[in-house]
C-alpha positions in Angstrom: 0.0 0.0 0.0 1.5 3.4 -1.0 1.6 6.4 1.2 -0.8 8.3 -1.2 -3.4 5.6 -0.9 -3.2 5.6 3.0 -3.4 9.3 3.2 -6.2 11.1 1.2 -4.7 14.5 2.2 -1.3 13.5 0.8 -2.9 12.2 -2.4 -4.9 15.4 -2.8 -1.7 17.5 -2.2 0.2 15.5 -4.9 -2.7 15.7 -7.3 -2.8 19.5 -7.3 1.0 20.0 -7.2 2.0 22.6 -9.9 5.5 21.7 -11.2 5.7 24.9 -13.4 5.3 27.2 -10.5 7.5 25.1 -8.2 10.4 25.5 -10.6 9.8 29.2 -11.2 9.2 30.1 -7.5 12.2 28.2 -6.1 14.5 29.8 -8.6 13.1 33.3 -8.2 12.9 33.3 -4.4 16.4 31.9 -4.1 17.6 34.8 -6.2 15.7 37.3 -4.0 17.3 35.9 -0.9 20.7 35.9 -2.5 20.2 39.6 -3.6 19.2 40.6 -0.1 22.0 38.6 1.5 24.6 40.0 -0.8 24.6 43.4 1.0 24.9 41.8 4.5 27.4 39.1 3.5 26.8 35.5 2.7 27.5 34.2 6.2 24.8 31.5 6.6 23.4 32.6 3.2 24.1 29.3 1.5 22.0 27.4 4.0 19.1 29.9 3.6 19.3 29.5 -0.2 19.5 25.7 0.2 16.4 25.7 2.4 14.6 27.8 -0.2 15.6 25.5 -3.1 14.5 22.3 -1.4 11.5 23.5 0.7 10.1 26.0 -1.8 10.4 23.5 -4.7 8.0 21.2 -2.9 5.7 23.8 -1.2 5.4 26.3 -4.1 4.1 23.6 -6.3 1.5 22.7 -3.7 0.5 26.3 -3.1 0.3 27.1 -6.8 -1.9 24.0 -7.2 -4.2 25.3 -4.5 -4.2 28.7 -6.2 -5.1 27.0 -9.5 -8.0 25.2 -7.8 -9.2 28.5 -6.2 -9.7 29.8 -9.8 -12.6 27.4 -10.0 -14.5 28.8 -7.0 -18.1 29.8 -7.8 -17.3 33.3 -6.4 -14.7 34.9 -8.5 -13.9 37.3 -5.7 -13.4 34.5 -3.2 -11.1 32.7 -5.7 -9.1 35.9 -6.2 -8.8 36.5 -2.4 -7.6 32.9 -2.0 -5.0 33.2 -4.7 -3.7 36.6 -3.4 -4.0 36.2 0.4 -5.5 32.8 1.4 -2.6 30.8 0.1 0.4 33.2 0.3 -0.1 34.4 3.9 0.0 30.9 5.5 2.8 30.0 3.1 4.9 32.9 4.2 4.3 32.0 7.9 5.3 28.3 7.2 8.3 29.5 5.3 9.5 31.7 8.1 8.9 28.8 10.7 10.8 26.4 8.5 13.8 28.7 8.2 13.8 29.1 12.0 13.4 25.4 12.6 16.5 24.5 10.5 18.6 27.3 12.0 18.7 29.3 8.8 16.7 32.3 9.9 16.9 35.1 7.3 17.7 38.7 8.4 14.7 41.1 8.6 15.6 42.8 5.4 15.5 39.5 3.5 12.2 38.6 5.1 10.7 42.0 4.1 11.9 41.6 0.5 10.5 38.1 0.3 7.1 39.3 1.7 7.0 42.1 -0.9 8.0 39.6 -3.6 5.3 37.2 -2.4 2.5 39.8 -2.7 3.6 40.8 -6.2 4.1 37.2 -7.1 0.6 36.3 -5.9 -0.9 39.1 -8.0 1.1 38.0 -11.0 -0.1 34.4 -10.5 -3.6 35.6 -10.5 -3.0 37.7 -13.6 -1.4 34.9 -15.6 -3.5 32.0 -14.3 -6.7 33.8 -15.1 -5.3 33.9 -18.6 -4.5 30.2 -18.8 -0.8 30.4 -18.2 1.3 28.4 -15.6 -1.6 25.9 -15.2 -1.0 22.2 -15.0 -3.3 19.2 -15.6 -6.1 19.3 -18.1 -6.3 23.0 -18.3 -2.5 23.5 -18.7 -0.4 23.9 -21.9 3.3 23.3 -22.3 5.8 25.3 -20.4 7.2 26.5 -23.7 3.7 27.8 -24.7 3.5 29.6 -21.4 6.9 31.3 -21.9 5.9 32.4 -25.4 2.9 34.3 -23.9 4.9 35.9 -21.1 6.1 39.1 -22.8 2.5 40.2 -23.5 1.3 39.0 -20.0 4.2 40.8 -18.2 3.4 44.0 -20.1 -0.3 43.7 -19.2 0.6 43.1 -15.6 3.0 46.1 -15.4 0.5 48.4 -17.2 -2.6 47.2 -15.3 -2.3 49.8 -12.5 -2.1 52.6 -15.1 -5.1 51.1 -16.9 -7.0 50.9 -13.6 -6.2 54.5 -12.7 -7.2 55.6 -16.2 -10.6 53.8 -16.0 -11.1 55.2 -12.5 -10.4 58.8 -13.8 -12.8 58.3 -16.7 -15.5 57.0 -14.3 -15.0 60.0 -12.0 -15.1 62.4 -14.9 -18.4 60.9 -16.1 -19.8 61.2 -12.6 -18.8 64.9 -12.5 -20.3 65.5 -15.9 -23.6 63.8 -14.9 -23.8 65.9 -11.8 -23.1 69.1 -13.8 -26.0 68.2 -16.1 -28.5 68.1 -13.2 
């Protein structure tokens, strides 16, 4: 009898593991830690990066799988909140606890940078996953296909705040015009 068949939770976790995001997250987060540690010196830095590479490879795939499943929630708003907050916040807490448990606690500056990265990353996951990229399973395409779509998706993500502000400005202008007409 396999471990997965004895543990439904383990089987569910493996079933929703997203290998694409695991690969990308472990690489990116390790680089963020290295960048933060470069200024303070790499004393203990290798162990921090090693924890990131091993721990995050496993957990990021699980978290991204949970985010992918949240996209299917009936309430789009609830799904979005789960992708941006419901999965990343507990993930950051577990990440911090894991670093402390193995004696590879990161300096405050590195933790702050990783938390900021996690927020931006979660928003980016939402952006690309809602557009069918970095999904695995039946709804996913090849990693090469996903990478081909990235330039346009990155541009859309970077420009989204400007588009949102422009739409808000236009909405406010219409409100002012309609009040002036009364």
